[in-house]
ZAPA-72907 format. One line per 10 residues: number of its first residue (from 1); their letters; for each residue x, y, z of N, C-alpha, C. Coordinates in nm, 2 decimals, decimal comma. Example, Ala and Ser with C-alpha at 12.3 -4.5 7.8 and 13.67 -1.06 7.14 Angstrom:
BEGIN
1) AS) 1,32/-0,57/0,78/1,23/-0,45/0,78/1,32/-0,33/0,78  1,28/-0,22/0,71/1,37/-0,11/0,71/1,29/0,00/0,79
END
This chain:
BEGIN
1) MAVASGDPPD) -4,89/0,71/-4,44/-4,80/0,74/-4,33/-4,72/0,86/-4,36  -4,69/0,93/-4,26/-4,61/1,06/-4,27/-4,47/1,03/-4,29  -4,40/1,11/-4,38/-4,26/1,10/-4,40/-4,20/1,23/-4,36  -4,10/1,22/-4,28/-4,03/1,35/-4,23/-3,89/1,32/-4,20  -3,80/1,41/-4,20/-3,66/1,40/-4,17/-3,61/1,53/-4,11  -3,57/1,53/-3,99/-3,52/1,65/-3,93/-3,63/1,75/-3,90  -3,59/1,87/-3,86/-3,68/1,98/-3,83/-3,71/2,06/-3,96  -3,84/2,05/-4,01/-3,87/2,12/-4,14/-3,87/2,27/-4,11  -3,84/2,35/-4,22/-3,85/2,50/-4,20/-4,00/2,54/-4,19  -4,01/2,66/-4,14/-4,15/2,72/-4,13/-4,22/2,71/-4,26
11) PPEAYGGRPQ) -4,34/2,67/-4,27/-4,42/2,66/-4,39/-4,44/2,80/-4,45  -4,45/2,81/-4,59/-4,47/2,94/-4,65/-4,59/3,01/-4,60  -4,70/2,93/-4,57/-4,83/3,00/-4,53/-4,81/3,08/-4,40  -4,70/3,04/-4,32/-4,68/3,12/-4,20/-4,64/3,26/-4,23  -4,60/3,29/-4,35/-4,56/3,42/-4,39/-4,65/3,48/-4,49  -4,77/3,42/-4,51/-4,86/3,47/-4,61/-4,84/3,41/-4,75  -4,75/3,32/-4,76/-4,72/3,26/-4,89/-4,81/3,14/-4,92  -4,79/3,08/-5,03/-4,87/2,96/-5,07/-4,82/2,83/-5,01  -4,91/2,74/-4,96/-4,86/2,61/-4,91/-4,78/2,54/-5,02  -4,68/2,46/-4,98/-4,61/2,38/-5,07/-4,63/2,23/-5,03
21) RPVPRLPCGR) -4,63/2,14/-5,14/-4,65/2,01/-5,11/-4,54/1,95/-5,03  -4,57/1,85/-4,94/-4,46/1,79/-4,86/-4,35/1,72/-4,95  -4,23/1,73/-4,91/-4,12/1,67/-4,98/-4,09/1,53/-4,93  -4,11/1,42/-5,00/-4,08/1,29/-4,95/-3,93/1,28/-4,93  -3,89/1,23/-4,80/-3,76/1,22/-4,77/-3,73/1,07/-4,73  -3,61/1,03/-4,77/-3,57/0,89/-4,75/-3,51/0,88/-4,60  -3,50/0,76/-4,55/-3,44/0,75/-4,41/-3,30/0,81/-4,40  -3,23/0,83/-4,50/-3,10/0,89/-4,50/-3,10/1,04/-4,49  -3,22/1,09/-4,51/-3,24/1,24/-4,50/-3,25/1,31/-4,64  -3,21/1,24/-4,75/-3,21/1,30/-4,88/-3,36/1,31/-4,93
31) PAARVWDSAA) -3,39/1,42/-4,99/-3,52/1,42/-5,06/-3,53/1,32/-5,18  -3,63/1,24/-5,18/-3,64/1,14/-5,29/-3,64/1,21/-5,43  -3,70/1,33/-5,44/-3,70/1,40/-5,57/-3,56/1,44/-5,61  -3,48/1,47/-5,52/-3,34/1,51/-5,56/-3,26/1,39/-5,61  -3,28/1,28/-5,54/-3,21/1,16/-5,59/-3,26/1,12/-5,72  -3,39/1,13/-5,74/-3,46/1,09/-5,87/-3,40/1,18/-5,98  -3,39/1,31/-5,96/-3,33/1,40/-6,06/-3,19/1,37/-6,09  -3,11/1,33/-5,99/-2,97/1,30/-6,00/-2,96/1,17/-6,09  -3,05/1,08/-6,06/-3,04/0,95/-6,14/-3,08/0,98/-6,29  -3,18/1,07/-6,31/-3,23/1,10/-6,44/-3,12/1,17/-6,53
41) TGRLDTHERT) -3,04/1,25/-6,46/-2,93/1,32/-6,53/-2,80/1,25/-6,53  -2,79/1,14/-6,45/-2,66/1,06/-6,44/-2,56/1,14/-6,36  -2,60/1,22/-6,26/-2,51/1,30/-6,18/-2,52/1,26/-6,04  -2,51/1,13/-6,01/-2,51/1,09/-5,87/-2,39/1,13/-5,79  -2,41/1,17/-5,67/-2,28/1,21/-5,59/-2,24/1,08/-5,51  -2,14/1,09/-5,43/-2,08/0,98/-5,37/-2,18/0,91/-5,27  -2,26/0,99/-5,20/-2,36/0,94/-5,11/-2,46/0,86/-5,19  -2,51/0,92/-5,29/-2,62/0,86/-5,37/-2,58/0,73/-5,44  -2,45/0,72/-5,47/-2,40/0,60/-5,53/-2,38/0,48/-5,43  -2,37/0,51/-5,30/-2,34/0,41/-5,20/-2,45/0,39/-5,11
51) CQYCQAVVTD) -2,55/0,48/-5,09/-2,66/0,46/-5,00/-2,76/0,37/-5,05  -2,80/0,27/-4,97/-2,90/0,17/-5,01/-3,03/0,23/-5,04  -3,07/0,34/-4,97/-3,20/0,40/-4,99/-3,20/0,48/-5,12  -3,09/0,55/-5,14/-3,08/0,63/-5,26/-3,07/0,54/-5,39  -3,00/0,43/-5,37/-2,99/0,33/-5,48/-3,13/0,27/-5,52  -3,21/0,25/-5,42/-3,35/0,20/-5,45/-3,42/0,30/-5,53  -3,41/0,43/-5,51/-3,47/0,53/-5,59/-3,42/0,53/-5,73  -3,29/0,51/-5,74/-3,22/0,51/-5,87/-3,28/0,39/-5,95  -3,30/0,28/-5,89/-3,37/0,17/-5,95/-3,51/0,20/-6,00  -3,59/0,27/-5,91/-3,72/0,31/-5,94/-3,72/0,40/-6,07
61) QALLARAARE) -3,63/0,50/-6,07/-3,63/0,59/-6,18/-3,60/0,52/-6,31  -3,51/0,42/-6,31/-3,47/0,35/-6,43/-3,59/0,27/-6,48  -3,67/0,21/-6,39/-3,78/0,13/-6,43/-3,89/0,22/-6,49  -3,91/0,34/-6,43/-4,01/0,42/-6,49/-3,97/0,48/-6,63  -3,84/0,51/-6,64/-3,78/0,56/-6,76/-3,80/0,46/-6,87  -3,77/0,33/-6,84/-3,78/0,23/-6,94/-3,93/0,21/-6,98  -4,02/0,22/-6,89/-4,16/0,21/-6,92/-4,21/0,32/-7,01  -4,16/0,44/-6,98/-4,20/0,56/-7,06/-4,14/0,54/-7,20  -4,02/0,49/-7,22/-3,96/0,47/-7,35/-4,04/0,37/-7,43  -4,08/0,26/-7,36/-4,15/0,16/-7,43/-4,29/0,21/-7,48
71) LSADPQEPLP) -4,36/0,29/-7,40/-4,49/0,35/-7,43/-4,47/0,44/-7,56  -4,37/0,52/-7,55/-4,35/0,62/-7,66/-4,31/0,55/-7,79  -4,24/0,44/-7,78/-4,19/0,37/-7,90/-4,29/0,27/-7,96  -4,40/0,25/-7,89/-4,50/0,15/-7,93/-4,58/0,22/-8,05  -4,57/0,16/-8,17/-4,64/0,22/-8,28/-4,79/0,20/-8,26  -4,86/0,31/-8,29/-5,01/0,31/-8,28/-5,07/0,33/-8,42  -5,14/0,23/-8,46/-5,21/0,24/-8,59/-5,36/0,25/-8,57  -5,43/0,34/-8,65/-5,57/0,36/-8,63/-5,64/0,22/-8,65  -5,74/0,19/-8,56/-5,81/0,07/-8,56/-5,93/0,08/-8,66  -5,97/-0,03/-8,72/-6,09/-0,02/-8,81/-6,21/0,02/-8,72
81) GLLERVMSMV) -6,29/0,11/-8,77/-6,41/0,15/-8,70/-6,38/0,25/-8,59  -6,26/0,31/-8,59/-6,22/0,40/-8,48/-6,32/0,51/-8,47  -6,36/0,57/-8,58/-6,45/0,69/-8,57/-6,58/0,65/-8,50  -6,64/0,53/-8,53/-6,76/0,49/-8,47/-6,74/0,47/-8,32  -6,62/0,42/-8,28/-6,60/0,40/-8,14/-6,58/0,53/-8,07  -6,52/0,62/-8,13/-6,50/0,76/-8,07/-6,63/0,82/-8,05  -6,72/0,82/-8,15/-6,85/0,88/-8,14/-6,93/0,81/-8,03  -6,92/0,68/-8,01/-6,99/0,61/-7,91/-6,94/0,66/-7,77  -6,81/0,68/-7,76/-6,76/0,73/-7,63/-6,80/0,87/-7,60  -6,81/0,95/-7,71/-6,86/1,09/-7,69/-7,01/1,09/-7,64
91) RAELQHDYLP) -7,09/1,00/-7,70/-7,23/1,00/-7,66/-7,24/0,95/-7,51  -7,15/0,86/-7,47/-7,15/0,81/-7,33/-7,08/0,89/-7,24  -7,03/1,01/-7,28/-6,94/1,09/-7,20/-6,99/1,12/-7,06  -7,12/1,15/-7,05/-7,17/1,19/-6,92/-7,18/1,07/-6,82  -7,16/0,95/-6,87/-7,17/0,83/-6,79/-7,04/0,80/-6,72  -6,93/0,88/-6,75/-6,80/0,84/-6,70/-6,75/0,96/-6,62  -6,64/0,92/-6,54/-6,58/1,02/-6,45/-6,44/1,05/-6,51  -6,42/1,18/-6,54/-6,30/1,22/-6,61/-6,21/1,31/-6,52  -6,08/1,30/-6,55/-5,98/1,39/-6,49/-5,94/1,49/-6,59  -5,95/1,61/-6,57/-5,90/1,72/-6,66/-5,75/1,72/-6,66
101) LPARYGPARV) -5,69/1,73/-6,77/-5,54/1,73/-6,78/-5,50/1,87/-6,84  -5,39/1,93/-6,79/-5,34/2,05/-6,86/-5,29/2,02/-6,99  -5,33/2,09/-7,09/-5,29/2,07/-7,23/-5,26/2,21/-7,30  -5,16/2,21/-7,38/-5,12/2,34/-7,44/-5,21/2,38/-7,55  -5,28/2,28/-7,62/-5,36/2,31/-7,74/-5,51/2,29/-7,72  -5,55/2,28/-7,59/-5,69/2,26/-7,57/-5,72/2,16/-7,46  -5,84/2,16/-7,41/-5,88/2,07/-7,30/-5,85/1,92/-7,33  -5,80/1,85/-7,23/-5,78/1,70/-7,25/-5,83/1,64/-7,12  -5,87/1,52/-7,14/-5,93/1,44/-7,02/-5,89/1,30/-7,03  -5,89/1,23/-6,91/-5,87/1,09/-6,90/-5,96/1,03/-6,79
111) EHGPAAGLLR) -6,01/0,91/-6,81/-6,09/0,85/-6,71/-6,01/0,82/-6,58  -6,08/0,83/-6,47/-6,02/0,81/-6,34/-5,96/0,67/-6,34  -6,03/0,57/-6,38/-5,99/0,43/-6,37/-5,86/0,40/-6,44  -5,84/0,43/-6,57/-5,72/0,41/-6,64/-5,60/0,49/-6,58  -5,63/0,61/-6,54/-5,52/0,70/-6,48/-5,47/0,63/-6,35  -5,57/0,59/-6,26/-5,52/0,53/-6,14/-5,45/0,40/-6,16  -5,50/0,32/-6,27/-5,44/0,20/-6,30/-5,30/0,21/-6,35  -5,27/0,32/-6,42/-5,13/0,35/-6,47/-5,04/0,38/-6,35  -5,09/0,46/-6,25/-5,01/0,49/-6,13/-4,98/0,36/-6,05  -5,09/0,27/-6,04/-5,07/0,15/-5,96/-4,96/0,06/-6,04
121) HAVDQMPGVR) -4,97/0,06/-6,17/-4,87/-0,02/-6,24/-4,73/0,03/-6,22  -4,72/0,16/-6,22/-4,58/0,22/-6,19/-4,53/0,18/-6,06  -4,61/0,18/-5,95/-4,57/0,14/-5,82/-4,54/-0,01/-5,82  -4,61/-0,09/-5,89/-4,59/-0,23/-5,90/-4,45/-0,26/-5,95  -4,39/-0,17/-6,03/-4,26/-0,20/-6,08/-4,15/-0,19/-5,97  -4,18/-0,13/-5,86/-4,08/-0,12/-5,75/-4,05/-0,25/-5,68  -3,93/-0,29/-5,67/-3,90/-0,42/-5,60/-3,96/-0,42/-5,46  -4,02/-0,53/-5,42/-4,07/-0,54/-5,28/-4,19/-0,46/-5,25  -4,26/-0,41/-5,35/-4,39/-0,33/-5,33/-4,49/-0,38/-5,43  -4,62/-0,39/-5,37/-4,73/-0,42/-5,46/-4,84/-0,32/-5,43
131) ARSCRIVLPD) -4,89/-0,25/-5,53/-5,00/-0,16/-5,51/-5,13/-0,23/-5,49  -5,20/-0,19/-5,39/-5,34/-0,25/-5,37/-5,45/-0,16/-5,42  -5,45/-0,04/-5,39/-5,55/0,05/-5,45/-5,49/0,19/-5,47  -5,55/0,26/-5,56/-5,51/0,40/-5,59/-5,63/0,48/-5,62  -5,65/0,60/-5,56/-5,76/0,69/-5,58/-5,70/0,82/-5,61  -5,75/0,89/-5,71/-5,71/1,03/-5,75/-5,83/1,12/-5,71  -5,80/1,21/-5,62/-5,90/1,31/-5,57/-5,87/1,45/-5,62  -5,96/1,50/-5,70/-5,94/1,64/-5,75/-5,96/1,74/-5,64  -5,91/1,86/-5,66/-5,91/1,97/-5,55/-6,05/2,00/-5,51  -6,15/2,00/-5,60/-6,29/2,03/-5,56/-6,36/1,92/-5,49
141) EQPNPRPHED) -6,29/1,80/-5,49/-6,35/1,68/-5,42/-6,29/1,66/-5,28  -6,18/1,74/-5,25/-6,11/1,73/-5,12/-6,19/1,80/-5,02  -6,20/1,75/-4,90/-6,28/1,81/-4,79/-6,23/1,95/-4,75  -6,10/1,97/-4,75/-6,04/2,10/-4,72/-5,94/2,15/-4,82  -5,99/2,18/-4,94/-5,89/2,23/-5,04/-5,82/2,35/-5,00  -5,69/2,36/-5,04/-5,61/2,47/-5,01/-5,66/2,60/-5,09  -5,68/2,71/-5,02/-5,74/2,82/-5,08/-5,63/2,90/-5,16  -5,68/2,97/-5,27/-5,59/3,06/-5,35/-5,67/3,19/-5,35  -5,64/3,28/-5,25/-5,72/3,40/-5,24/-5,72/3,49/-5,36  -5,61/3,51/-5,42/-5,60/3,60/-5,53/-5,63/3,54/-5,67
151) GAPAPGQLPG) -5,66/3,41/-5,67/-5,69/3,34/-5,79/-5,58/3,32/-5,89  -5,46/3,37/-5,85/-5,34/3,35/-5,94/-5,29/3,21/-5,94  -5,23/3,16/-6,04/-5,17/3,03/-6,04/-5,05/3,02/-5,95  -5,04/2,90/-5,89/-4,93/2,87/-5,80/-4,80/2,87/-5,88  -4,68/2,88/-5,82/-4,55/2,87/-5,89/-4,55/2,74/-5,97  -4,51/2,75/-6,10/-4,50/2,63/-6,19/-4,63/2,59/-6,25  -4,74/2,66/-6,21/-4,87/2,62/-6,26/-4,91/2,71/-6,38  -4,96/2,65/-6,48/-5,00/2,73/-6,60/-5,13/2,80/-6,58  -5,15/2,92/-6,64/-5,28/2,99/-6,63/-5,39/2,90/-6,67  -5,50/2,89/-6,59/-5,61/2,80/-6,62/-5,59/2,66/-6,58
161) QLPGALVRLT) -5,48/2,62/-6,53/-5,45/2,49/-6,48/-5,50/2,47/-6,34  -5,57/2,36/-6,32/-5,62/2,33/-6,19/-5,51/2,30/-6,09  -5,53/2,33/-5,96/-5,43/2,29/-5,86/-5,42/2,14/-5,86  -5,31/2,09/-5,80/-5,28/1,95/-5,80/-5,38/1,86/-5,73  -5,39/1,74/-5,78/-5,48/1,64/-5,72/-5,41/1,57/-5,60  -5,49/1,50/-5,52/-5,44/1,42/-5,42/-5,45/1,28/-5,46  -5,35/1,20/-5,44/-5,35/1,06/-5,46/-5,34/0,98/-5,33  -5,44/0,89/-5,32/-5,44/0,80/-5,20/-5,41/0,66/-5,25  -5,29/0,61/-5,19/-5,24/0,49/-5,24/-5,22/0,39/-5,12  -5,27/0,27/-5,14/-5,24/0,16/-5,04/-5,15/0,06/-5,11
171) VAVVFGADLL) -5,06/0,01/-5,03/-4,96/-0,09/-5,08/-4,94/-0,20/-4,98  -4,89/-0,31/-5,03/-4,83/-0,42/-4,95/-4,68/-0,42/-4,98  -4,61/-0,45/-4,88/-4,46/-0,45/-4,89/-4,40/-0,58/-4,84  -4,28/-0,62/-4,89/-4,22/-0,74/-4,85/-4,18/-0,73/-4,70  -4,19/-0,84/-4,64/-4,16/-0,85/-4,50/-4,01/-0,80/-4,47  -4,00/-0,72/-4,37/-3,87/-0,67/-4,34/-3,82/-0,54/-4,41  -3,91/-0,49/-4,50/-3,88/-0,36/-4,57/-3,88/-0,24/-4,48  -3,80/-0,15/-4,51/-3,80/-0,02/-4,44/-3,92/0,06/-4,48  -4,02/0,08/-4,39/-4,14/0,14/-4,43/-4,12/0,29/-4,47  -4,03/0,36/-4,40/-4,01/0,50/-4,43/-3,96/0,51/-4,57
181) SVAARAQQMV) -3,86/0,43/-4,61/-3,81/0,43/-4,74/-3,91/0,40/-4,84  -3,99/0,29/-4,82/-4,09/0,25/-4,91/-4,19/0,37/-4,94  -4,24/0,43/-4,83/-4,33/0,54/-4,84/-4,27/0,66/-4,93  -4,15/0,70/-4,90/-4,09/0,81/-4,97/-4,07/0,77/-5,12  -4,03/0,65/-5,15/-4,01/0,60/-5,28/-4,14/0,59/-5,36  -4,24/0,54/-5,29/-4,38/0,53/-5,36/-4,43/0,67/-5,39  -4,41/0,76/-5,30/-4,46/0,90/-5,32/-4,39/0,95/-5,45  -4,26/0,94/-5,45/-4,18/0,99/-5,56/-4,22/0,92/-5,70  -4,24/0,79/-5,69/-4,28/0,72/-5,81/-4,41/0,77/-5,87  -4,51/0,79/-5,77/-4,64/0,84/-5,82/-4,63/0,98/-5,88
191) LAAAEQLLGL) -4,55/1,07/-5,81/-4,53/1,20/-5,86/-4,47/1,20/-6,00  -4,36/1,12/-6,02/-4,29/1,12/-6,15/-4,38/1,06/-6,25  -4,45/0,95/-6,22/-4,54/0,88/-6,32/-4,65/0,97/-6,36  -4,71/1,04/-6,27/-4,82/1,13/-6,30/-4,78/1,24/-6,39  -4,66/1,29/-6,37/-4,61/1,40/-6,45/-4,56/1,36/-6,58  -4,48/1,25/-6,59/-4,42/1,20/-6,72/-4,52/1,13/-6,81  -4,61/1,05/-6,75/-4,70/0,96/-6,83/-4,84/1,02/-6,85  -4,88/1,11/-6,75/-5,02/1,16/-6,76/-5,01/1,31/-6,78  -4,91/1,38/-6,73/-4,91/1,53/-6,73/-5,01/1,58/-6,63  -5,03/1,50/-6,53/-5,13/1,54/-6,42/-5,06/1,60/-6,30
201) PIEAVDVEVV) -5,09/1,72/-6,27/-5,02/1,78/-6,15/-5,07/1,72/-6,02  -4,98/1,68/-5,93/-5,02/1,62/-5,80/-4,97/1,71/-5,69  -5,07/1,74/-5,60/-5,04/1,82/-5,48/-4,97/1,74/-5,37  -5,02/1,61/-5,35/-4,97/1,53/-5,24/-5,01/1,39/-5,27  -4,93/1,30/-5,21/-4,95/1,15/-5,22/-4,95/1,09/-5,08  -5,07/1,03/-5,04/-5,08/0,97/-4,92/-5,06/0,82/-4,94  -4,96/0,76/-4,87/-4,93/0,62/-4,88/-4,96/0,55/-4,76  -5,04/0,44/-4,76/-5,07/0,36/-4,65/-5,03/0,22/-4,68  -4,95/0,16/-4,59/-4,91/0,02/-4,60/-5,01/-0,06/-4,53  -5,08/-0,15/-4,60/-5,19/-0,22/-4,55/-5,16/-0,37/-4,53
211) DVFPPPDRDG) -5,05/-0,42/-4,58/-5,02/-0,56/-4,57/-4,87/-0,59/-4,60  -4,83/-0,70/-4,56/-4,69/-0,75/-4,59/-4,70/-0,88/-4,65  -4,60/-0,92/-4,73/-4,59/-1,05/-4,79/-4,45/-1,11/-4,78  -4,43/-1,24/-4,78/-4,30/-1,30/-4,75/-4,21/-1,27/-4,87  -4,08/-1,26/-4,84/-3,98/-1,24/-4,95/-3,98/-1,36/-5,05  -3,94/-1,33/-5,17/-3,94/-1,44/-5,27/-3,83/-1,54/-5,24  -3,85/-1,67/-5,29/-3,75/-1,77/-5,28/-3,65/-1,75/-5,39  -3,57/-1,85/-5,41/-3,47/-1,85/-5,51/-3,52/-1,85/-5,65  -3,64/-1,90/-5,67/-3,71/-1,91/-5,80/-3,79/-1,79/-5,83  -3,78/-1,69/-5,74/-3,85/-1,56/-5,76/-4,00/-1,56/-5,72
221) KAKGSS) -4,05/-1,67/-5,66/-4,18/-1,68/-5,61/-4,19/-1,65/-5,46  -4,30/-1,59/-5,42/-4,32/-1,56/-5,28/-4,33/-1,69/-5,20  -4,26/-1,70/-5,09/-4,26/-1,82/-5,01/-4,40/-1,85/-4,96  -4,44/-1,97/-4,98/-4,57/-2,02/-4,94/-4,67/-2,01/-5,06  -4,63/-1,96/-5,17/-4,72/-1,96/-5,29/-4,69/-2,08/-5,37  -4,79/-2,13/-5,45/-4,77/-2,24/-5,53/-4,73/-2,21/-5,67
END
């Protein structure tokens, strides 16, 4: 679903510049990314501290930050037979579908399935939202990829780094939720999770609400569930 607020400025391509990804906006008009950054730095203004839509983004940011801290603090010990497992994966490399990741010290890749699963899990942390499906589409897989005539990297893009991917996400939401707010929050959650947990550049996030579910009862269970 499209997310917009007010009359957007003329796009950069109208003046020969590069297209920029759409900015998810909350129903109050604030860009979700701005509220996210304010929450991350602890510099919320008066509006962001009192607006229900901005406070939902603040909650989302805290949930992702906690998940990132838990992942980074989880001690990882080499497993027995790790070398044999790695070599088996290398031999089976051509049988898998990988996403290239920008890396400072050489090529890095991750399988589509785990990457999409991580983004789904991030969205599942949002109150009142359940991720149904997530697909990551690389630029060369998109039907109409945005051209870069001079071959130069886009602003903020490292030399040799691929343009951002497209994420197609379907979600179910609690009955009565503000769909505009949910869409903007889900877009921002995916953008932040892809950047912080994967290092994957994202060009756009398409969010489709495909179902609703009843609000939970006092015990935290969805009404009608056993």
